[in-house]
Every structure is written in structure tokens, then in C-alpha cells.
C-alpha positions in Angstrom: -0.4 0.0 0.1 1.6 3.2 -0.7 1.0 6.2 2.0 -0.6 9.1 1.8 1.0 12.6 0.1 2.4 14.0 3.2 2.5 10.8 5.6 6.3 10.7 6.2 8.3 6.8 5.3 12.3 5.6 5.9 14.0 6.5 3.0 18.3 5.9 3.4 20.0 9.4 2.7 21.5 9.4 -0.7 23.0 12.8 -1.1 27.0 13.9 -0.2 25.5 17.6 0.9 25.8 17.2 4.7 23.6 20.1 5.1 21.1 18.0 3.3 21.7 14.8 5.0 21.5 16.8 8.5 17.9 18.2 7.2 16.9 14.4 6.4 18.0 12.9 9.7 16.1 15.6 12.2 13.1 16.4 10.1 10.3 13.5 8.9 10.3 13.1 5.0 7.3 13.5 3.4 6.8 13.0 -0.2 6.6 16.3 -0.9 9.8 17.2 1.0 11.8 14.4 -0.8 10.7 16.3 -4.3 11.9 19.1 -3.3 14.9 18.1 -1.9 15.7 15.6 -4.9 15.8 18.8 -6.9 18.2 20.3 -4.8 20.8 17.5 -4.2 19.4 13.7 -4.7 19.3 14.2 -8.9 22.6 15.9 -8.5 23.5 12.7 -7.0 22.6 11.0 -10.3 20.0 9.0 -8.7 16.5 8.6 -9.7 14.0 6.8 -7.6 16.5 5.6 -5.3 18.6 4.0 -7.5 22.1 4.9 -8.9 22.4 5.3 -12.7 24.6 2.1 -12.8 22.0 0.2 -11.3 19.6 1.1 -14.0 22.3 0.3 -16.6 22.3 -3.3 -15.1 19.0 -3.4 -14.9 17.5 -2.4 -18.6 20.7 -3.8 -20.9 21.2 -0.9 -23.5 19.1 -0.3 -26.8 20.0 -1.6 -30.1 20.4 1.1 -32.6 19.7 0.1 -35.9 19.6 1.9 -39.6 17.6 4.9 -39.4 14.1 3.6 -41.0 14.8 0.2 -38.2 12.8 0.5 -34.7 15.3 0.9 -32.2 14.5 -3.0 -30.1 13.8 -2.3 -26.6 13.0 -5.4 -23.8 9.2 -6.4 -23.4 7.7 -4.6 -20.1 4.1 -5.8 -20.4 2.7 -9.8 -19.3 1.7 -10.9 -22.4 -2.3 -10.3 -21.0 -2.0 -7.1 -21.7 -2.3 -4.9 -25.4 1.0 -4.2 -27.3 2.9 -1.0 -27.2 4.4 -1.8 -31.1 7.5 -0.5 -31.7 9.0 2.6 -31.2 8.9 5.3 -34.4 11.4 5.2 -36.2 11.7 9.8 -37.3 14.1 10.2 -39.7 16.4 13.4 -39.3 15.2 16.7 -39.8 17.7 17.0 -42.8 16.5 13.9 -44.5 12.5 14.9 -44.4 10.4 15.8 -47.3 10.1 19.3 -47.1 6.6 21.2 -47.2 4.9 23.9 -48.5 1.4 24.7 -47.0 -0.7 26.6 -49.6 -3.7 28.5 -47.5 -4.2 29.5 -43.9 -7.7 28.7 -42.7 -9.1 26.6 -40.0 -8.1 23.3 -41.5 -4.3 24.2 -41.9 -3.8 26.3 -38.6 -6.1 23.8 -36.4 -5.4 20.5 -37.8 -2.4 20.2 -40.8 0.2 22.3 -39.6 0.3 20.7 -35.9 0.2 17.4 -37.4 4.1 18.4 -38.5 4.8 17.5 -34.6 3.4 13.5 -35.1 5.1 13.3 -38.4 7.8 10.7 -39.6 9.0 12.0 -42.6 8.1 15.8 -43.2 9.3 19.1 -42.1 7.2 22.3 -43.1 9.6 25.0 -44.7 7.3 27.5 -46.3 3.8 29.2 -46.2 1.7 30.3 -49.0 -1.1 33.3 -48.1 -3.1 36.3 -49.1 -2.7 38.0 -45.6 1.1 38.4 -45.1 0.7 39.8 -41.4 -1.0 36.6 -40.8 1.4 34.3 -43.0 4.7 36.2 -40.6 2.9 35.2 -37.1 2.6 32.0 -38.2 6.3 31.5 -39.6 7.3 33.1 -36.0 5.5 30.3 -34.5 6.7 27.1 -36.7 10.0 28.7 -37.6 10.0 28.9 -40.6 12.7 31.7 -42.5 10.3 35.2 -43.7 12.1 34.4 -47.3 9.8 31.2 -47.3 7.0 33.2 -47.3 4.8 33.4 -50.3 1.4 35.1 -51.6 -1.1 34.1 -54.3 0.7 36.7 -57.0 4.5 35.1 -56.4 3.7 31.5 -56.3 5.0 30.3 -59.4 8.3 31.5 -58.1 8.3 28.2 -55.5 9.9 26.6 -58.7 13.4 28.5 -57.6 13.4 27.3 -54.0 15.1 24.4 -53.3 13.8 23.9 -49.6 10.7 22.7 -51.2 9.5 19.5 -52.5 5.6 19.3 -52.0 3.1 21.8 -52.1 0.0 20.8 -50.2 -2.9 22.6 -50.9 -5.7 23.4 -48.5 -7.5 26.1 -50.2 -11.6 26.8 -51.8 -12.3 24.2 -54.1 -12.6 26.0 -57.4 -8.8 27.0 -56.4 -7.3 23.1 -56.3 -7.0 23.0 -60.1 -5.3 25.9 -60.4 -2.9 25.9 -57.5 -2.1 22.1 -58.9 -1.3 22.9 -62.3 1.1 25.5 -61.4 2.5 24.0 -58.5 3.1 21.1 -61.2 4.9 23.6 -63.6 7.2 24.7 -60.8 8.7 21.4 -60.1 6.7 20.4 -56.9 5.0 17.3 -56.4 1.5 17.6 -54.7 -0.9 16.8 -52.2 -4.5 18.3 -52.7 -7.1 18.6 -50.0 -10.7 16.9 -51.2 -12.8 17.4 -52.9 -10.4 17.4 -55.5 -11.5 20.1 -58.0 -15.2 21.1 -58.6 -15.5 19.4 -61.7 -14.6 15.9 -63.7 -12.9 18.5 -66.4 -10.6 20.2 -63.6 -9.9 16.8 -62.3 -7.9 15.5 -65.6 -6.0 19.2 -66.1 -4.7 18.4 -62.3 -4.0 15.0 -63.5 -2.7 16.0 -66.9 0.0 18.7 -65.5 1.2 16.4 -62.8 2.3 14.0 -65.3 3.5 16.8 -68.2 5.7 17.4 -65.2 6.8 14.0 -64.0 5.4 14.9 -60.4 3.5 12.8 -57.8 -0.5 13.9 -57.5 -2.3 12.8 -54.2 -5.4 13.3 -53.0 -5.7 13.9 -49.0 -8.1 11.2 -48.5 -7.6 11.0 -44.6 -9.9 8.2 -44.0 -7.9 5.8 -46.3 -4.5 6.0 -43.9 -6.3 5.9 -40.7 -6.4 2.8 -38.6 -9.6 2.1 -37.4 -10.9 2.5 -41.0 -8.1 0.2 -42.3 -9.0 -2.6 -40.0 -13.3 -1.8 -40.8 -11.5 -2.8 -44.5 -9.9 -5.7 -43.5 -12.4 -7.6 -41.4 -15.1 -7.1 -44.3 -12.9 -8.2 -47.4 -12.0 -10.8 -44.8 -15.4 -12.2 -44.6 -14.9 -11.6 -40.5 -18.9 -9.9 -40.5 -20.0 -13.0 -43.3 -21.4 -11.8 -46.8 -21.6 -8.0 -46.6 -25.1 -6.7 -47.6 -25.4 -3.3 -46.7 -23.4 -0.4 -45.5 -25.5 2.4 -44.4 -23.2 5.8 -43.6 -24.3 9.4 -42.8 -22.0 12.2 -42.7 -23.4 16.0 -42.1 -23.2 19.1 -39.7 -25.2 21.8 -38.8 -23.7 24.4 -41.3 -23.8 27.7 -40.1 -22.1 30.9 -38.4 -20.6 33.5 -41.7 -23.1 33.0 -44.5 -20.0 34.5 -46.7 -17.9 31.4 -46.5 -16.8 30.3 -49.6 -18.5 26.4 -48.8 -21.9 28.3 -49.1 -20.8 29.8 -52.8 -21.6 27.4 -55.5 -18.3 29.4 -57.3 -16.1 28.5 -54.6 -17.1 25.0 -53.5 -18.9 23.6 -56.7 -21.6 22.5 -54.7 -22.9 21.9 -50.8 -22.9 19.4 -47.8 -22.1 16.2 -51.0 -18.5 17.4 -52.0 -17.9 18.2 -48.5 -18.7 16.1 -46.1 -20.9 13.4 -47.9 -18.0 12.6 -49.7 -16.5 10.7 -47.4 -19.4 8.0 -47.5 -18.7 8.3 -51.4 -15.2 7.5 -51.1 -15.1 5.2 -47.9 -18.1 2.9 -48.9 -15.5 2.6 -52.2 -12.2 2.2 -49.5 -14.1 -0.3 -48.0 -15.6 -2.8 -50.3 -12.7 -2.6 -53.3 -15.9 -2.4 -55.4 -17.1 0.6 -57.9 -21.0 0.7 -57.9 -22.7 0.0 -61.1 -26.3 2.1 -60.0 -26.5 5.0 -58.2 -30.1 6.5 -57.5 -30.9 9.6 -55.2 -32.9 12.4 -54.0 -31.9 16.1 -52.9 -33.9 18.1 -50.8 -33.1 21.8 -49.8 -35.3 23.7 -47.2 -37.1 26.7 -48.7 -36.0 30.0 -48.1 -33.2 28.8 -45.8 -30.8 31.8 -46.7 -27.6 29.1 -46.1 -28.4 27.6 -49.1 -29.5 30.6 -51.5 -26.3 28.5 -54.1 -25.7 25.1 -52.6 -28.0 22.2 -51.7 -28.6 21.0 -47.6 -28.9 17.5 -48.1 -28.4 14.4 -50.2 -29.2 10.9 -49.4 -28.2 8.1 -52.0 -27.5 4.6 -52.6 -24.8 2.4 -54.4 -25.3 -0.9 -55.8 -22.1 -2.8 -56.2 -20.9 -5.7 -58.4 -21.5 -8.1 -55.2 -24.6 -7.4 -54.1 -23.5 -4.7 -51.2 -25.6 -1.5 -51.2 -24.6 1.3 -49.5 -27.1 3.7 -48.0 -25.7 7.4 -47.8 -26.9 10.5 -46.0 -25.3 14.0 -45.9 -26.9 17.0 -44.7 -25.4 20.8 -43.8 -29.3 21.3 -42.0 -28.5 18.6 -39.2 -26.4 18.5 -35.8 -23.3 16.7 -36.2 -23.3 12.7 -36.9 -20.1 11.1 -38.2 -21.3 7.0 -38.7 -21.2 4.3 -40.6 -22.5 0.2 -40.2 -21.4 -2.2 -42.3 -24.1 -5.2 -41.8 -22.9 -8.8 -42.5 -24.7 -12.3 -42.3 -23.0 -13.3 -39.5 -22.2 -9.9 -37.2 -22.1 -6.3 -37.5 -19.3 -3.6 -37.2 -19.6 0.0 -37.0 -17.6 3.4 -36.5 -19.2 5.8 -34.5 -17.6 8.4 -35.2 -16.2 7.6 -38.6 -14.9 10.5 -40.0 -13.8 12.7 -37.0 -10.4 13.9 -37.1 -9.9 12.4 -33.6 -11.9 10.3 -31.1 -12.7 7.4 -33.2 -14.8 4.0 -31.7 -14.7 1.1 -33.2 -18.1 -1.1 -32.0 -19.0 -4.9 -33.0 -21.9 -6.8 -32.6 -22.3 -10.3 -32.8 -24.3 -13.7 -31.2 -21.6 -14.5 -28.2 -19.7 -17.3 -28.2 -20.3 -18.8 -25.0 -24.2 -17.9 -24.3 -26.8 -18.7 -27.4 -29.1 -16.1 -25.8 -27.3 -13.8 -25.9 -25.8 -10.6 -28.4 -22.0 -10.0 -27.8 -21.0 -6.4 -28.5 -18.0 -5.0 -28.1 -15.4 -1.9 -28.8 -12.2 -2.6 -30.1 -9.7 0.2 -28.8 -6.1 0.7 -30.3 -4.1 3.7 -30.3 -5.0 7.3 -31.6 -2.9 8.1 -34.3 -2.8 11.8 -36.2 -4.3 11.5 -39.3 -2.9 14.1 -41.3 0.2 12.9 -39.9 -0.2 9.8 -41.5 -1.1 10.6 -45.0 1.6 13.4 -44.9 4.2 10.6 -44.3 2.7 8.3 -47.0 3.0 11.5 -49.5 7.0 11.9 -48.4 7.8 8.2 -48.8 6.1 8.3 -52.5 8.2 10.9 -53.1 11.4 9.7 -51.7 10.7 6.3 -53.3 9.3 7.4 -56.8 5.6 5.3 -56.1 2.6 6.1 -57.4 0.9 7.6 -54.2 -2.7 4.9 -52.3 -5.2 8.4 -53.3 -3.7 9.5 -56.6 -5.3 11.5 -58.9 -7.5 8.8 -60.6 -9.2 8.4 -57.1 -10.4 11.8 -56.9 -11.4 12.1 -60.4 -13.2 8.4 -59.9 -15.4 10.3 -56.7 -16.4 13.8 -59.0 -17.3 11.0 -61.4 -19.7 9.0 -59.0 -20.5 12.9 -57.4 -22.2 13.6 -60.8 -24.2 10.7 -61.1 -25.6 11.7 -57.7 -26.5 15.1 -58.8 -28.1 13.9 -62.3 -30.0 11.2 -60.1 -31.0 13.7 -57.9 -32.4 16.1 -60.9 -34.0 13.3 -62.7 -35.5 11.1 -60.2 -33.8 8.3 -62.1 -31.5 5.0 -61.5 -28.1 6.1 -63.2 -26.4 2.9 -64.8 -22.4 2.8 -64.2 -19.8 1.0 -66.8 -19.0 -1.8 -65.2 -15.1 -1.9 -63.5 -14.4 -5.3 -62.6 -10.4 -4.6 -60.6 -10.4 -4.5 -57.5 -9.0 -0.6 -56.1 -8.8 0.0 -59.7 -8.3 3.7 -59.2 -5.5 3.2 -56.0 -2.0 3.2 -56.0 1.0 1.7 -53.5 -0.7 0.7 -50.3 0.5 3.0 -47.5 3.6 1.3 -45.1 0.9 0.1 -42.4 1.9 0.3 -38.6 -1.1 -0.6 -37.0 
């Protein structure tokens, strides 16, 4: 039993300072006094918790330090009953990392992407592009970026002359993705572009063509395809853990509000409303889980009359996709209801659920099946794993592809396919008819090299 924090306890003096030894001998030693005293003399004597550094070295063998890309071997410290900690990370030295310029300093960049560099193993932030010089200078100071590496949209093309930038990460309104991808590729830089890829099939093809002509990698930032929980759901579905899957239900929506002049509510800037913004997660994740492409789509679109938020873009879209295997995906997205970000995969033997599924953090995975111990019971279990920063994972994959000359797992062709399917959803919503699609027989037809998984 541990004593209360201030309860005296016996400990042999370890300091060589006579004044400290005398104090220890004449006054009862509490934990609080011990911590205070340790700061004065015990730490100086090279002691940790009453043990010398030599004793610790004898108990814990020195770690084996292999090459930079191989995890350091550490001894196991948990019983076999405990969840494995996994291997230590293997970050590259700063001078070996791929160097990124971030284009656009809005909410996503400042709240998620820039902080994610602290979790990255392969990437380094070296440049910023913003139309607001004062804001860019503030951010540059926060992240240690040289003033000479701050650009605006007018001198963006001069990135071609900056050897400290390898990859441009475009985080701009959707209608600007195509222009800045093309210009970035022409400047000789690899491109990581936020989703949705663009505002039309035509723009997507322009982006692909420009990067291909410049021999540069193009990746679309579908972070869900790099996230561990969603990956394990994919593996369970494809590995028949649920039995034959019949239906997937997906919903991703939020109550959009605040500034009515925000770009997401402007058709010219966003290209659409809830569908290309948050509904795209349902569309892309259903394709990711199954590895299939839909053969037909039927959709319904609804917008509340006279709602000032939706003068230009749609509020709600519901659609159903039928896949060649017989799986039906029922999807829903909206800008008009309280935040919901979940899906459920339903098979003959069991079901699996992610709720939330599409959030930046706090994801939860729950499975339901017949109890293996009692035929009268349904067993519902939650599976947990260490949370990973989703933006760091996707950026690290992009860096790996640049360094090893690989095609990204989510290349421009993956984004282009989503735009083809969104066009079909809008067409069905307008016409009220089912849209038939040409069959695609190859699994993961539009994806490139799978990422290195560390789960």
C-alpha cells in the first residue's frame, strides 16, 4: 500500500551534501519534501527513485540502435495479457525529411495540418503561401519558418526557385485546387491536394495531366484511407469477418452556420454543398471498404425553402449505391442537422460500426455478434487501439512516395472517380431516375501503392 502523500516514510539518505543529510535526519521526510530535496541534491548525485544510474544500466540492457528506418529494439515490460505497445517510431532526421509548403492558412491548416507536423516521421514544414502577409508572418514565427519562405498568390510560381520545398500541400477553396495544382506542378513540385479534388471532372483531368507532364506525384488527401480504425474495418469486411456483407449505412453531416459569406456556401468556390464537402466521406469510404465501384446510383436531394444558407448550394443529399458483389450502400449527408459522422457494415454473421468514423480524432469501433458463450445473448464489443494523427499519416505516405518514387495510394485518379460518381448522384437527384454506371471489374482500380501500415 502506498502511504498518503504527506505521510512520513523511511528512506536512506543518498545525498553527499552534509546540510541535506542533517536535514533528512532531523525532520520527518514526506513525499513532498523528498521531491523538493531531490531537486537540490538527490538528482545532482545521479539518483533516480533511490537507484543509481549504474544500477539502472545493469537492470535494463542498452537499446540496440540500428539503421534510421529500423525501430530500436526494446525489452518487453508488459505481461502477455496486456495490449502490445508496438515498436518505437522511426522518425527521419530533419535533414532527410521531405519539405512541405502549405498553401492556404484557414481553419484546417491552422487547427489540424500545421500541428500534425509534430507527429510526422518523414515531413518538415518549410514554407507558407497566404494572401494575408501579417498572418503568414505570425504563423512563420510560431513554426520556425524563415521569412524568405513566405509567399503570396502572386509570387506562388517562384516556388520553382526554392530548393527547400519538395511538396506543395494545397488547402484552398475547392475552385482553386485545379489552378494551384497545375501551377505547382509546372514549378516542379509534387502536389498533395485536399478533397474534394476540384469542382468538375474536367478540372480533375487537367490536374492529372499537368502532374503527369511534369513527372510529379499527385495525391488527394483522403485521410480516412490512411487511418488505422477504418483500415481494420476494411480488412474485416474483405476478410469475411462479418460473413457476406449485405448493407452499409453511412451518414456524415453537420449544421453549417456562422458566417453566411463563407466559401462553403458559395457555389462558385465550393462547387456544391454538403455532398462534395462532407458527403464525399461516405462515397469514398464505401469504395475504400469494399474495393469495388458502384454499378448504379439513385439519389434524392432536398433543401429547406427560404433558408438563407442554401441560396446557392444544396442542403441534404440521400443516395444509394449498388456494388457488383450485391452490397448496397445507403448514404446521407447534410448541412442542416446536428453533427453525425458514422457508418455500420452489416453482414450475415455480425455487424461492425464506426461512430464517430470521419472525425479528426476520438474514433470508436464497435462490433456486434452472437455470443460465443451463450446462445441466448448478443455480444457487443468495442475494440480500441492507439490513436494516430490522421494528417501526419497521410503526409508521411506522400513523403514516402516522393522518396521512393511510388504512386500514392490515393492519386488523382481516385479523386477523379469520386467526381464522376458525384456527377451521377446530382444527375439522379435532379431527374429522379436511377443512373447506370459502366462496370469496373478490378478491385481498388483507381488506387496506387498501399501505405506502410503500423497498427
